[in-house]
Structure formats: C-alpha cells, structure tokens
Gaussian input, Z-matrix of N, CA and C with variables (Angstrom, degrees):
# hf/3-21g

backbone

0 1
 N
 C     1     B1
 C     2     B2     1     A1
 N     3     B3     2     A2     1     D1
 C     4     B4     3     A3     2     D2
 C     5     B5     4     A4     3     D3
 N     6     B6     5     A5     4     D4
 C     7     B7     6     A6     5     D5
 C     8     B8     7     A7     6     D6
 N     9     B9     8     A8     7     D7
 C    10    B10     9     A9     8     D8
 C    11    B11    10    A10     9     D9
 N    12    B12    11    A11    10    D10
 C    13    B13    12    A12    11    D11
 C    14    B14    13    A13    12    D12
 N    15    B15    14    A14    13    D13
 C    16    B16    15    A15    14    D14
 C    17    B17    16    A16    15    D15
 N    18    B18    17    A17    16    D16
 C    19    B19    18    A18    17    D17
 C    20    B20    19    A19    18    D18
 N    21    B21    20    A20    19    D19
 C    22    B22    21    A21    20    D20
 C    23    B23    22    A22    21    D21
 N    24    B24    23    A23    22    D22
 C    25    B25    24    A24    23    D23
 C    26    B26    25    A25    24    D24
 N    27    B27    26    A26    25    D25
 C    28    B28    27    A27    26    D26
 C    29    B29    28    A28    27    D27
 N    30    B30    29    A29    28    D28
 C    31    B31    30    A30    29    D29
 C    32    B32    31    A31    30    D30
 N    33    B33    32    A32    31    D31
 C    34    B34    33    A33    32    D32
 C    35    B35    34    A34    33    D33
 N    36    B36    35    A35    34    D34
 C    37    B37    36    A36    35    D35
 C    38    B38    37    A37    36    D36
 N    39    B39    38    A38    37    D37
 C    40    B40    39    A39    38    D38
 C    41    B41    40    A40    39    D39
 N    42    B42    41    A41    40    D40
 C    43    B43    42    A42    41    D41
 C    44    B44    43    A43    42    D42
 N    45    B45    44    A44    43    D43
 C    46    B46    45    A45    44    D44
 C    47    B47    46    A46    45    D45
 N    48    B48    47    A47    46    D46
 C    49    B49    48    A48    47    D47
 C    50    B50    49    A49    48    D48
 N    51    B51    50    A50    49    D49
 C    52    B52    51    A51    50    D50
 C    53    B53    52    A52    51    D51
 N    54    B54    53    A53    52    D52
 C    55    B55    54    A54    53    D53
 C    56    B56    55    A55    54    D54
 N    57    B57    56    A56    55    D55
 C    58    B58    57    A57    56    D56
 C    59    B59    58    A58    57    D57
 N    60    B60    59    A59    58    D58
 C    61    B61    60    A60    59    D59
 C    62    B62    61    A61    60    D60
 N    63    B63    62    A62    61    D61
 C    64    B64    63    A63    62    D62
 C    65    B65    64    A64    63    D63
 N    66    B66    65    A65    64    D64
 C    67    B67    66    A66    65    D65
 C    68    B68    67    A67    66    D66
 N    69    B69    68    A68    67    D67
 C    70    B70    69    A69    68    D68
 C    71    B71    70    A70    69    D69
 N    72    B72    71    A71    70    D70
 C    73    B73    72    A72    71    D71
 C    74    B74    73    A73    72    D72
 N    75    B75    74    A74    73    D73
 C    76    B76    75    A75    74    D74
 C    77    B77    76    A76    75    D75
 N    78    B78    77    A77    76    D76
 C    79    B79    78    A78    77    D77
 C    80    B80    79    A79    78    D78
 N    81    B81    80    A80    79    D79
 C    82    B82    81    A81    80    D80
 C    83    B83    82    A82    81    D81
 N    84    B84    83    A83    82    D82
 C    85    B85    84    A84    83    D83
 C    86    B86    85    A85    84    D84
 N    87    B87    86    A86    85    D85
 C    88    B88    87    A87    86    D86
 C    89    B89    88    A88    87    D87
 N    90    B90    89    A89    88    D88
 C    91    B91    90    A90    89    D89
 C    92    B92    91    A91    90    D90
 N    93    B93    92    A92    91    D91
 C    94    B94    93    A93    92    D92
 C    95    B95    94    A94    93    D93
 N    96    B96    95    A95    94    D94
 C    97    B97    96    A96    95    D95
 C    98    B98    97    A97    96    D96
 N    99    B99    98    A98    97    D97
 C   100   B100    99    A99    98    D98
 C   101   B101   100   A100    99    D99
 N   102   B102   101   A101   100   D100
 C   103   B103   102   A102   101   D101
 C   104   B104   103   A103   102   D102
 N   105   B105   104   A104   103   D103
 C   106   B106   105   A105   104   D104
 C   107   B107   106   A106   105   D105
 N   108   B108   107   A107   106   D106
 C   109   B109   108   A108   107   D107
 C   110   B110   109   A109   108   D108
 N   111   B111   110   A110   109   D109
 C   112   B112   111   A111   110   D110
 C   113   B113   112   A112   111   D111
 N   114   B114   113   A113   112   D112
 C   115   B115   114   A114   113   D113
 C   116   B116   115   A115   114   D114
 N   117   B117   116   A116   115   D115
 C   118   B118   117   A117   116   D116
 C   119   B119   118   A118   117   D117
 N   120   B120   119   A119   118   D118
 C   121   B121   120   A120   119   D119
 C   122   B122   121   A121   120   D120
 N   123   B123   122   A122   121   D121
 C   124   B124   123   A123   122   D122
 C   125   B125   124   A124   123   D123
 N   126   B126   125   A125   124   D124
 C   127   B127   126   A126   125   D125
 C   128   B128   127   A127   126   D126
 N   129   B129   128   A128   127   D127
 C   130   B130   129   A129   128   D128
 C   131   B131   130   A130   129   D129
 N   132   B132   131   A131   130   D130
 C   133   B133   132   A132   131   D131
 C   134   B134   133   A133   132   D132
 N   135   B135   134   A134   133   D133
 C   136   B136   135   A135   134   D134
 C   137   B137   136   A136   135   D135
 N   138   B138   137   A137   136   D136
 C   139   B139   138   A138   137   D137
 C   140   B140   139   A139   138   D138
 N   141   B141   140   A140   139   D139
 C   142   B142   141   A141   140   D140
 C   143   B143   142   A142   141   D141
 N   144   B144   143   A143   142   D142
 C   145   B145   144   A144   143   D143
 C   146   B146   145   A145   144   D144
 N   147   B147   146   A146   145   D145
 C   148   B148   147   A147   146   D146
 C   149   B149   148   A148   147   D147
 N   150   B150   149   A149   148   D148
 C   151   B151   150   A150   149   D149
 C   152   B152   151   A151   150   D150
 N   153   B153   152   A152   151   D151
 C   154   B154   153   A153   152   D152
 C   155   B155   154   A154   153   D153
 N   156   B156   155   A155   154   D154
 C   157   B157   156   A156   155   D155
 C   158   B158   157   A157   156   D156
 N   159   B159   158   A158   157   D157
 C   160   B160   159   A159   158   D158
 C   161   B161   160   A160   159   D159
 N   162   B162   161   A161   160   D160
 C   163   B163   162   A162   161   D161
 C   164   B164   163   A163   162   D162
 N   165   B165   164   A164   163   D163
 C   166   B166   165   A165   164   D164
 C   167   B167   166   A166   165   D165
 N   168   B168   167   A167   166   D166
 C   169   B169   168   A168   167   D167
 C   170   B170   169   A169   168   D168
 N   171   B171   170   A170   169   D169
 C   172   B172   171   A171   170   D170
 C   173   B173   172   A172   171   D171
 N   174   B174   173   A173   172   D172
 C   175   B175   174   A174   173   D173
 C   176   B176   175   A175   174   D174
 N   177   B177   176   A176   175   D175
 C   178   B178   177   A177   176   D176
 C   179   B179   178   A178   177   D177
 N   180   B180   179   A179   178   D178
 C   181   B181   180   A180   179   D179
 C   182   B182   181   A181   180   D180
 N   183   B183   182   A182   181   D181
 C   184   B184   183   A183   182   D182
 C   185   B185   184   A184   183   D183
 N   186   B186   185   A185   184   D184
 C   187   B187   186   A186   185   D185
 C   188   B188   187   A187   186   D186
 N   189   B189   188   A188   187   D187
 C   190   B190   189   A189   188   D188
 C   191   B191   190   A190   189   D189
 N   192   B192   191   A191   190   D190
 C   193   B193   192   A192   191   D191
 C   194   B194   193   A193   192   D192
 N   195   B195   194   A194   193   D193
 C   196   B196   195   A195   194   D194
 C   197   B197   196   A196   195   D195
 N   198   B198   197   A197   196   D196
 C   199   B199   198   A198   197   D197
 C   200   B200   199   A199   198   D198
 N   201   B201   200   A200   199   D199
 C   202   B202   201   A201   200   D200
 C   203   B203   202   A202   201   D201
 N   204   B204   203   A203   202   D202
 C   205   B205   204   A204   203   D203
 C   206   B206   205   A205   204   D204
 N   207   B207   206   A206   205   D205
 C   208   B208   207   A207   206   D206
 C   209   B209   208   A208   207   D207
 N   210   B210   209   A209   208   D208
 C   211   B211   210   A210   209   D209
 C   212   B212   211   A211   210   D210
 N   213   B213   212   A212   211   D211
 C   214   B214   213   A213   212   D212
 C   215   B215   214   A214   213   D213
 N   216   B216   215   A215   214   D214
 C   217   B217   216   A216   215   D215
 C   218   B218   217   A217   216   D216
 N   219   B219   218   A218   217   D217
 C   220   B220   219   A219   218   D218
 C   221   B221   220   A220   219   D219
 N   222   B222   221   A221   220   D220
 C   223   B223   222   A222   221   D221
 C   224   B224   223   A223   222   D222
 N   225   B225   224   A224   223   D223
 C   226   B226   225   A225   224   D224
 C   227   B227   226   A226   225   D225
 N   228   B228   227   A227   226   D226
 C   229   B229   228   A228   227   D227
 C   230   B230   229   A229   228   D228
 N   231   B231   230   A230   229   D229
 C   232   B232   231   A231   230   D230
 C   233   B233   232   A232   231   D231
 N   234   B234   233   A233   232   D232
 C   235   B235   234   A234   233   D233
 C   236   B236   235   A235   234   D234
 N   237   B237   236   A236   235   D235
 C   238   B238   237   A237   236   D236
 C   239   B239   238   A238   237   D237
 N   240   B240   239   A239   238   D238
 C   241   B241   240   A240   239   D239
 C   242   B242   241   A241   240   D240
 N   243   B243   242   A242   241   D241
 C   244   B244   243   A243   242   D242
 C   245   B245   244   A244   243   D243
 N   246   B246   245   A245   244   D244
 C   247   B247   246   A246   245   D245
 C   248   B248   247   A247   246   D246
 N   249   B249   248   A248   247   D247
 C   250   B250   249   A249   248   D248
 C   251   B251   250   A250   249   D249
 N   252   B252   251   A251   250   D250
 C   253   B253   252   A252   251   D251
 C   254   B254   253   A253   252   D252
 N   255   B255   254   A254   253   D253
 C   256   B256   255   A255   254   D254
 C   257   B257   256   A256   255   D255
 N   258   B258   257   A257   256   D256
 C   259   B259   258   A258   257   D257
 C   260   B260   259   A259   258   D258
 N   261   B261   260   A260   259   D259
 C   262   B262   261   A261   260   D260
 C   263   B263   262   A262   261   D261
 N   264   B264   263   A263   262   D262
 C   265   B265   264   A264   263   D263
 C   266   B266   265   A265   264   D264
 N   267   B267   266   A266   265   D265
 C   268   B268   267   A267   266   D266
 C   269   B269   268   A268   267   D267
 N   270   B270   269   A269   268   D268
 C   271   B271   270   A270   269   D269
 C   272   B272   271   A271   270   D270
 N   273   B273   272   A272   271   D271
 C   274   B274   273   A273   272   D272
 C   275   B275   274   A274   273   D273
 N   276   B276   275   A275   274   D274
 C   277   B277   276   A276   275   D275
 C   278   B278   277   A277   276   D276
 N   279   B279   278   A278   277   D277
 C   280   B280   279   A279   278   D278
 C   281   B281   280   A280   279   D279
 N   282   B282   281   A281   280   D280
 C   283   B283   282   A282   281   D281
 C   284   B284   283   A283   282   D282
 N   285   B285   284   A284   283   D283
 C   286   B286   285   A285   284   D284
 C   287   B287   286   A286   285   D285
 N   288   B288   287   A287   286   D286
 C   289   B289   288   A288   287   D287
 C   290   B290   289   A289   288   D288
 N   291   B291   290   A290   289   D289
 C   292   B292   291   A291   290   D290
 C   293   B293   292   A292   291   D291
 N   294   B294   293   A293   292   D292
 C   295   B295   294   A294   293   D293
 C   296   B296   295   A295   294   D294
 N   297   B297   296   A296   295   D295
 C   298   B298   297   A297   296   D296
 C   299   B299   298   A298   297   D297
 N   300   B300   299   A299   298   D298
 C   301   B301   300   A300   299   D299
 C   302   B302   301   A301   300   D300
 N   303   B303   302   A302   301   D301
 C   304   B304   303   A303   302   D302
 C   305   B305   304   A304   303   D303
 N   306   B306   305   A305   304   D304
 C   307   B307   306   A306   305   D305
 C   308   B308   307   A307   306   D306
 N   309   B309   308   A308   307   D307
 C   310   B310   309   A309   308   D308
 C   311   B311   310   A310   309   D309
 N   312   B312   311   A311   310   D310
 C   313   B313   312   A312   311   D311
 C   314   B314   313   A313   312   D312
 N   315   B315   314   A314   313   D313
 C   316   B316   315   A315   314   D314
 C   317   B317   316   A316   315   D315
 N   318   B318   317   A317   316   D316
 C   319   B319   318   A318   317   D317
 C   320   B320   319   A319   318   D318
 N   321   B321   320   A320   319   D319
 C   322   B322   321   A321   320   D320
 C   323   B323   322   A322   321   D321
 N   324   B324   323   A323   322   D322
 C   325   B325   324   A324   323   D323
 C   326   B326   325   A325   324   D324
 N   327   B327   326   A326   325   D325
 C   328   B328   327   A327   326   D326
 C   329   B329   328   A328   327   D327
 N   330   B330   329   A329   328   D328
 C   331   B331   330   A330   329   D329
 C   332   B332   331   A331   330   D330

   B1=1.4555
   B2=1.5174
   B3=1.3111
   B4=1.4566
   B5=1.5190
   B6=1.3169
   B7=1.4554
   B8=1.5088
   B9=1.3273
   B10=1.4525
   B11=1.5312
   B12=1.3312
   B13=1.4677
   B14=1.5198
   B15=1.3276
   B16=1.4714
   B17=1.5187
   B18=1.3320
   B19=1.4669
   B20=1.5231
   B21=1.3222
   B22=1.4596
   B23=1.5222
   B24=1.3232
   B25=1.4696
   B26=1.5261
   B27=1.3361
   B28=1.4616
   B29=1.5304
   B30=1.3274
   B31=1.4681
   B32=1.5278
   B33=1.3239
   B34=1.4714
   B35=1.5227
   B36=1.3308
   B37=1.4652
   B38=1.5247
   B39=1.3194
   B40=1.4685
   B41=1.5292
   B42=1.3216
   B43=1.4687
   B44=1.5275
   B45=1.3212
   B46=1.4718
   B47=1.5228
   B48=1.3208
   B49=1.4656
   B50=1.5195
   B51=1.3266
   B52=1.4644
   B53=1.5216
   B54=1.3298
   B55=1.4658
   B56=1.5281
   B57=1.3213
   B58=1.4653
   B59=1.5333
   B60=1.3338
   B61=1.4655
   B62=1.5246
   B63=1.3130
   B64=1.4587
   B65=1.5170
   B66=1.3337
   B67=1.4508
   B68=1.5334
   B69=1.3020
   B70=1.4796
   B71=1.5277
   B72=1.3196
   B73=1.4698
   B74=1.5256
   B75=1.3338
   B76=1.4700
   B77=1.5247
   B78=1.3272
   B79=1.4641
   B80=1.5262
   B81=1.3160
   B82=1.4710
   B83=1.5292
   B84=1.3058
   B85=1.4639
   B86=1.5211
   B87=1.3349
   B88=1.4580
   B89=1.5248
   B90=1.3111
   B91=1.4636
   B92=1.5332
   B93=1.3036
   B94=1.4704
   B95=1.5258
   B96=1.3350
   B97=1.4683
   B98=1.5244
   B99=1.3236
   B100=1.4632
   B101=1.5262
   B102=1.3293
   B103=1.4657
   B104=1.5236
   B105=1.3021
   B106=1.4761
   B107=1.5196
   B108=1.3294
   B109=1.4639
   B110=1.5279
   B111=1.3295
   B112=1.4665
   B113=1.5200
   B114=1.3147
   B115=1.4591
   B116=1.5277
   B117=1.3252
   B118=1.4619
   B119=1.5307
   B120=1.3399
   B121=1.4539
   B122=1.5343
   B123=1.3232
   B124=1.4621
   B125=1.5260
   B126=1.3263
   B127=1.4717
   B128=1.5251
   B129=1.3264
   B130=1.4660
   B131=1.5290
   B132=1.3314
   B133=1.4648
   B134=1.5241
   B135=1.3218
   B136=1.4693
   B137=1.5260
   B138=1.3120
   B139=1.4668
   B140=1.5263
   B141=1.3259
   B142=1.4615
   B143=1.5299
   B144=1.3221
   B145=1.4524
   B146=1.5229
   B147=1.3129
   B148=1.4673
   B149=1.5162
   B150=1.3176
   B151=1.4643
   B152=1.5262
   B153=1.3254
   B154=1.4603
   B155=1.5264
   B156=1.3293
   B157=1.4669
   B158=1.5290
   B159=1.3340
   B160=1.4703
   B161=1.5256
   B162=1.3216
   B163=1.4646
   B164=1.5244
   B165=1.3302
   B166=1.4655
   B167=1.5260
   B168=1.3237
   B169=1.4613
   B170=1.5279
   B171=1.3130
   B172=1.4629
   B173=1.5226
   B174=1.3183
   B175=1.4602
   B176=1.5170
   B177=1.3245
   B178=1.4572
   B179=1.5281
   B180=1.3108
   B181=1.4683
   B182=1.5262
   B183=1.3185
   B184=1.4655
   B185=1.5305
   B186=1.3181
   B187=1.4715
   B188=1.5231
   B189=1.3284
   B190=1.4679
   B191=1.5302
   B192=1.3295
   B193=1.4668
   B194=1.5224
   B195=1.3261
   B196=1.4580
   B197=1.5217
   B198=1.3144
   B199=1.4613
   B200=1.5249
   B201=1.3110
   B202=1.4561
   B203=1.5132
   B204=1.3038
   B205=1.4629
   B206=1.5174
   B207=1.3140
   B208=1.4568
   B209=1.5158
   B210=1.3032
   B211=1.4549
   B212=1.5226
   B213=1.3061
   B214=1.4633
   B215=1.5200
   B216=1.3030
   B217=1.4617
   B218=1.5230
   B219=1.3159
   B220=1.4525
   B221=1.5283
   B222=1.3029
   B223=1.4585
   B224=1.5299
   B225=1.3356
   B226=1.4605
   B227=1.5317
   B228=1.3162
   B229=1.4584
   B230=1.5292
   B231=1.3121
   B232=1.4650
   B233=1.5288
   B234=1.3208
   B235=1.4637
   B236=1.5262
   B237=1.3184
   B238=1.4680
   B239=1.5247
   B240=1.3199
   B241=1.4664
   B242=1.5273
   B243=1.3232
   B244=1.4638
   B245=1.5243
   B246=1.3317
   B247=1.4582
   B248=1.5183
   B249=1.3304
   B250=1.4585
   B251=1.5295
   B252=1.3209
   B253=1.4611
   B254=1.5303
   B255=1.3131
   B256=1.4624
   B257=1.5271
   B258=1.3234
   B259=1.4631
   B260=1.5257
   B261=1.3258
   B262=1.4612
   B263=1.5308
   B264=1.3185
   B265=1.4639
   B266=1.5295
   B267=1.3312
   B268=1.4663
   B269=1.5263
   B270=1.3291
   B271=1.4617
   B272=1.5210
   B273=1.3207
   B274=1.4613
   B275=1.5244
   B276=1.3321
   B277=1.4648
   B278=1.5234
   B279=1.3228
   B280=1.4671
   B281=1.5234
   B282=1.3177
   B283=1.4677
   B284=1.5244
   B285=1.3226
   B286=1.4603
   B287=1.5273
   B288=1.3323
   B289=1.4696
   B290=1.5288
   B291=1.3428
   B292=1.4656
   B293=1.5264
   B294=1.3313
   B295=1.4705
   B296=1.5249
   B297=1.3280
   B298=1.4656
   B299=1.5197
   B300=1.3044
   B301=1.4659
   B302=1.5331
   B303=1.3141
   B304=1.4608
   B305=1.5296
   B306=1.3207
   B307=1.4583
   B308=1.5293
   B309=1.3166
   B310=1.4657
   B311=1.5209
   B312=1.3102
   B313=1.4711
   B314=1.5235
   B315=1.3362
   B316=1.4625
   B317=1.5319
   B318=1.3342
   B319=1.4640
   B320=1.5178
   B321=1.3068
   B322=1.4743
   B323=1.5149
   B324=1.3085
   B325=1.4672
   B326=1.5222
   B327=1.2955
   B328=1.4667
   B329=1.5067
   B330=1.3138
   B331=1.4780
   B332=1.5209
   A1=107.64
   A2=116.20
   A3=119.93
   A4=114.09
   A5=118.27
   A6=119.82
   A7=113.24
   A8=117.62
   A9=121.85
   A10=107.83
   A11=117.44
   A12=119.61
   A13=112.44
   A14=117.56
   A15=120.12
   A16=110.23
   A17=116.19
   A18=119.91
   A19=111.33
   A20=116.17
   A21=119.66
   A22=111.68
   A23=117.04
   A24=120.47
   A25=110.21
   A26=117.07
   A27=120.51
   A28=110.89
   A29=116.80
   A30=120.65
   A31=110.19
   A32=116.94
   A33=120.56
   A34=110.98
   A35=116.64
   A36=120.07
   A37=111.55
   A38=117.35
   A39=119.87
   A40=110.59
   A41=115.75
   A42=120.36
   A43=110.18
   A44=116.66
   A45=120.24
   A46=110.80
   A47=116.39
   A48=119.93
   A49=112.35
   A50=116.99
   A51=120.10
   A52=110.10
   A53=117.26
   A54=120.64
   A55=110.47
   A56=116.94
   A57=120.86
   A58=112.82
   A59=117.41
   A60=120.49
   A61=114.04
   A62=116.79
   A63=120.29
   A64=111.62
   A65=115.24
   A66=122.26
   A67=111.92
   A68=117.01
   A69=120.74
   A70=111.55
   A71=117.12
   A72=119.56
   A73=110.83
   A74=116.27
   A75=120.38
   A76=110.89
   A77=116.21
   A78=119.73
   A79=112.20
   A80=117.14
   A81=120.99
   A82=112.69
   A83=117.44
   A84=119.66
   A85=109.75
   A86=115.23
   A87=119.39
   A88=108.51
   A89=116.52
   A90=119.98
   A91=111.74
   A92=116.88
   A93=119.75
   A94=110.42
   A95=116.50
   A96=120.33
   A97=110.89
   A98=115.80
   A99=120.73
   A100=110.72
   A101=117.00
   A102=119.64
   A103=111.10
   A104=118.08
   A105=120.81
   A106=110.58
   A107=117.13
   A108=120.34
   A109=110.94
   A110=116.60
   A111=119.98
   A112=110.44
   A113=116.89
   A114=120.70
   A115=110.86
   A116=116.70
   A117=120.84
   A118=111.24
   A119=115.82
   A120=120.30
   A121=110.41
   A122=116.67
   A123=120.82
   A124=110.61
   A125=116.77
   A126=120.45
   A127=110.90
   A128=116.27
   A129=120.32
   A130=111.43
   A131=116.49
   A132=120.17
   A133=111.07
   A134=117.15
   A135=120.86
   A136=110.19
   A137=116.55
   A138=120.51
   A139=110.94
   A140=116.74
   A141=120.78
   A142=111.28
   A143=116.77
   A144=120.68
   A145=110.78
   A146=117.30
   A147=120.96
   A148=110.84
   A149=117.34
   A150=120.82
   A151=110.87
   A152=116.82
   A153=120.94
   A154=110.66
   A155=116.62
   A156=120.72
   A157=110.16
   A158=116.50
   A159=119.99
   A160=111.82
   A161=115.74
   A162=120.23
   A163=111.16
   A164=116.68
   A165=120.11
   A166=110.88
   A167=116.72
   A168=119.94
   A169=110.40
   A170=117.36
   A171=121.03
   A172=110.60
   A173=116.92
   A174=120.64
   A175=112.03
   A176=116.49
   A177=120.22
   A178=110.91
   A179=116.97
   A180=121.27
   A181=109.80
   A182=117.76
   A183=121.94
   A184=111.23
   A185=116.33
   A186=119.85
   A187=110.25
   A188=116.67
   A189=120.29
   A190=110.73
   A191=116.13
   A192=120.14
   A193=111.66
   A194=116.87
   A195=120.55
   A196=112.09
   A197=116.21
   A198=120.00
   A199=113.01
   A200=115.53
   A201=119.07
   A202=113.19
   A203=116.73
   A204=120.29
   A205=109.00
   A206=114.57
   A207=118.45
   A208=110.25
   A209=114.57
   A210=121.03
   A211=108.69
   A212=115.90
   A213=119.54
   A214=108.98
   A215=115.12
   A216=121.72
   A217=110.69
   A218=114.52
   A219=119.28
   A220=106.85
   A221=117.07
   A222=122.35
   A223=108.39
   A224=115.63
   A225=121.39
   A226=110.84
   A227=117.30
   A228=120.48
   A229=110.54
   A230=116.68
   A231=120.27
   A232=110.90
   A233=116.49
   A234=120.13
   A235=110.79
   A236=117.23
   A237=121.52
   A238=110.80
   A239=116.35
   A240=120.33
   A241=110.56
   A242=116.06
   A243=120.14
   A244=110.94
   A245=115.77
   A246=120.88
   A247=110.80
   A248=117.04
   A249=121.09
   A250=110.56
   A251=117.11
   A252=120.65
   A253=111.17
   A254=116.55
   A255=120.26
   A256=110.66
   A257=116.97
   A258=120.67
   A259=110.64
   A260=117.01
   A261=120.69
   A262=110.59
   A263=116.91
   A264=121.22
   A265=110.59
   A266=116.74
   A267=120.15
   A268=110.89
   A269=117.46
   A270=120.10
   A271=110.83
   A272=117.35
   A273=120.86
   A274=110.47
   A275=116.35
   A276=120.42
   A277=109.60
   A278=117.29
   A279=121.05
   A280=110.64
   A281=117.49
   A282=121.05
   A283=110.20
   A284=117.47
   A285=120.81
   A286=111.32
   A287=116.67
   A288=121.33
   A289=109.76
   A290=115.80
   A291=120.11
   A292=110.36
   A293=117.31
   A294=120.97
   A295=110.81
   A296=116.16
   A297=120.74
   A298=110.17
   A299=115.83
   A300=121.41
   A301=110.99
   A302=116.90
   A303=120.48
   A304=111.09
   A305=117.41
   A306=120.67
   A307=110.46
   A308=116.47
   A309=120.35
   A310=111.08
   A311=117.63
   A312=120.19
   A313=110.21
   A314=117.36
   A315=121.21
   A316=111.23
   A317=115.16
   A318=121.38
   A319=111.43
   A320=118.03
   A321=121.80
   A322=111.63
   A323=117.84
   A324=121.53
   A325=113.01
   A326=116.88
   A327=120.73
   A328=114.44
   A329=118.41
   A330=119.93
   A331=111.28
   D1=124.86
   D2=-172.55
   D3=-113.04
   D4=11.52
   D5=179.92
   D6=93.08
   D7=-15.06
   D8=176.14
   D9=-73.78
   D10=125.89
   D11=-173.98
   D12=-62.78
   D13=-35.20
   D14=178.56
   D15=-64.91
   D16=-49.83
   D17=179.39
   D18=-61.94
   D19=-44.82
   D20=-178.98
   D21=-61.94
   D22=-41.50
   D23=178.85
   D24=-63.69
   D25=-42.99
   D26=179.83
   D27=-63.82
   D28=-44.16
   D29=178.54
   D30=-62.69
   D31=-45.51
   D32=178.89
   D33=-58.10
   D34=-43.70
   D35=179.52
   D36=-67.12
   D37=-39.04
   D38=176.48
   D39=-60.74
   D40=-48.46
   D41=-179.84
   D42=-60.88
   D43=-43.98
   D44=178.06
   D45=-58.13
   D46=-47.68
   D47=-177.84
   D48=-66.60
   D49=-37.75
   D50=176.89
   D51=-63.59
   D52=-42.48
   D53=178.49
   D54=-65.60
   D55=-39.91
   D56=-176.32
   D57=-75.00
   D58=-37.03
   D59=-172.22
   D60=-113.13
   D61=-11.66
   D62=-178.59
   D63=91.19
   D64=147.76
   D65=-175.81
   D66=-58.82
   D67=-50.12
   D68=-176.33
   D69=-64.15
   D70=-44.86
   D71=179.32
   D72=-63.94
   D73=-41.57
   D74=179.92
   D75=-60.88
   D76=-41.31
   D77=179.24
   D78=-64.84
   D79=-25.01
   D80=-178.31
   D81=-78.60
   D82=-15.24
   D83=-179.85
   D84=-62.32
   D85=148.13
   D86=171.58
   D87=-107.16
   D88=178.09
   D89=-176.23
   D90=-63.64
   D91=-30.85
   D92=177.51
   D93=-63.32
   D94=-42.66
   D95=177.96
   D96=-59.65
   D97=-46.20
   D98=-177.52
   D99=-65.61
   D100=-48.19
   D101=-178.02
   D102=-66.12
   D103=-34.07
   D104=176.84
   D105=-64.25
   D106=-42.25
   D107=178.59
   D108=-64.33
   D109=-42.74
   D110=178.24
   D111=-64.04
   D112=-40.04
   D113=179.76
   D114=-61.61
   D115=-45.70
   D116=178.60
   D117=-63.09
   D118=-43.04
   D119=-179.12
   D120=-64.10
   D121=-42.40
   D122=179.85
   D123=-67.55
   D124=-42.61
   D125=177.21
   D126=-57.52
   D127=-45.55
   D128=-179.76
   D129=-62.42
   D130=-43.40
   D131=-179.11
   D132=-65.85
   D133=-42.53
   D134=179.54
   D135=-65.07
   D136=-44.43
   D137=179.36
   D138=-60.84
   D139=-42.00
   D140=179.14
   D141=-63.71
   D142=-41.82
   D143=179.50
   D144=-65.36
   D145=-42.49
   D146=178.77
   D147=-63.58
   D148=-42.01
   D149=177.70
   D150=-62.84
   D151=-39.51
   D152=178.35
   D153=-63.74
   D154=-45.58
   D155=179.26
   D156=-62.60
   D157=-46.14
   D158=179.24
   D159=-60.89
   D160=-40.95
   D161=179.87
   D162=-64.63
   D163=-43.70
   D164=179.31
   D165=-63.95
   D166=-40.90
   D167=179.56
   D168=-65.07
   D169=-43.32
   D170=179.34
   D171=-63.46
   D172=-40.72
   D173=177.91
   D174=-63.87
   D175=-39.43
   D176=178.89
   D177=-64.32
   D178=-43.11
   D179=179.60
   D180=-64.20
   D181=-43.41
   D182=-179.89
   D183=-62.23
   D184=-45.20
   D185=178.90
   D186=-63.66
   D187=-42.25
   D188=178.08
   D189=-58.76
   D190=-43.80
   D191=-178.60
   D192=-68.40
   D193=-40.45
   D194=-176.89
   D195=-73.85
   D196=-41.75
   D197=-175.18
   D198=-97.17
   D199=-14.74
   D200=-178.41
   D201=68.92
   D202=17.85
   D203=179.98
   D204=-127.67
   D205=135.58
   D206=178.13
   D207=-81.38
   D208=150.30
   D209=177.41
   D210=-125.97
   D211=174.77
   D212=178.62
   D213=-59.08
   D214=136.08
   D215=-179.13
   D216=-94.19
   D217=149.90
   D218=172.51
   D219=-68.05
   D220=136.32
   D221=-179.49
   D222=-86.49
   D223=94.90
   D224=-175.70
   D225=-62.59
   D226=-39.09
   D227=179.18
   D228=-62.42
   D229=-45.52
   D230=179.60
   D231=-64.50
   D232=-41.54
   D233=178.37
   D234=-65.13
   D235=-36.44
   D236=177.44
   D237=-64.77
   D238=-39.92
   D239=176.92
   D240=-62.22
   D241=-43.20
   D242=178.73
   D243=-61.27
   D244=-41.40
   D245=179.24
   D246=-63.37
   D247=-44.16
   D248=179.46
   D249=-62.96
   D250=-43.68
   D251=-179.57
   D252=-66.10
   D253=-39.64
   D254=179.09
   D255=-66.35
   D256=-39.10
   D257=178.17
   D258=-63.88
   D259=-43.71
   D260=177.50
   D261=-61.98
   D262=-39.58
   D263=178.65
   D264=-64.17
   D265=-37.95
   D266=178.65
   D267=-61.81
   D268=-38.55
   D269=177.51
   D270=-63.83
   D271=-39.66
   D272=177.81
   D273=-63.78
   D274=-41.79
   D275=178.33
   D276=-64.93
   D277=-40.63
   D278=178.00
   D279=-59.03
   D280=-46.60
   D281=-179.90
   D282=-59.74
   D283=-44.61
   D284=179.84
   D285=-67.18
   D286=-40.62
   D287=178.81
   D288=-59.37
   D289=-48.35
   D290=179.93
   D291=-61.77
   D292=-39.74
   D293=178.18
   D294=-60.68
   D295=-46.13
   D296=178.61
   D297=-62.26
   D298=-47.14
   D299=-177.70
   D300=-60.51
   D301=-48.28
   D302=-178.63
   D303=-66.36
   D304=-38.29
   D305=176.77
   D306=-61.61
   D307=-45.45
   D308=-179.27
   D309=-65.36
   D310=-35.64
   D311=176.31
   D312=-63.48
   D313=-44.60
   D314=179.04
   D315=-67.34
   D316=-42.58
   D317=-177.37
   D318=-64.03
   D319=-35.51
   D320=-175.34
   D321=-104.30
   D322=10.85
   D323=-177.15
   D324=-54.20
   D325=-33.36
   D326=-178.18
   D327=-77.32
   D328=-8.75
   D329=-176.14
   D330=-74.33

C-alpha cells in the first residue's frame, strides 16, 4: 500500500476477499468473477445513493407542504457529480484489483 487511494482500496478489497473466501478459492477466480462482483457492488452503491437522494427530496417537499416554509434543497447536480466521480474511481479500483489478482495468480502458479 503506497498511500494512493486507488491502490489502497484495491489492496483492501483483495485482502477482504481473501479472508472471506480463502486464498486458494480467490486465486481460482477469473476476470469475469471479479468484474461481476464489482458490478454488483457498484450497482448496490449507486442504488443506495439514489434512494437516499430521493428520500431527502421527498422529505424536503413534505416539510415545505406541512410548514409552508422552504428549506435548503439537496443539490442534485452536485450529488450527480459525486456519483459520477465515485463510479469512475470504482473502475480504477477494479483495474488495479484485477492487476493484483492476475499478478498473484502468475506469481503463485507453481504452488
């Protein structure tokens, strides 16, 4: 781990998966397995964020209607930018994760 957030995230995820599934099973995964897991994880995170934004917006509208007073609005554009940046970061982590995984498969091939 070198302090780079992408590398650190990929290493953390590799370690987590090795602990959860075992070294030998983890080494048996192919790139399809890894990308499918990342896809599911990203889908879940995006869905959760969208639900949170929708919930906050609905709450703001309800409070406005009940109290007749407007409050600060959630900045949908800013939240969308954050979502886009986080999604791009996930792809970078995926690339690094796959690199680590494939290197470890080659490195331990003789075991």
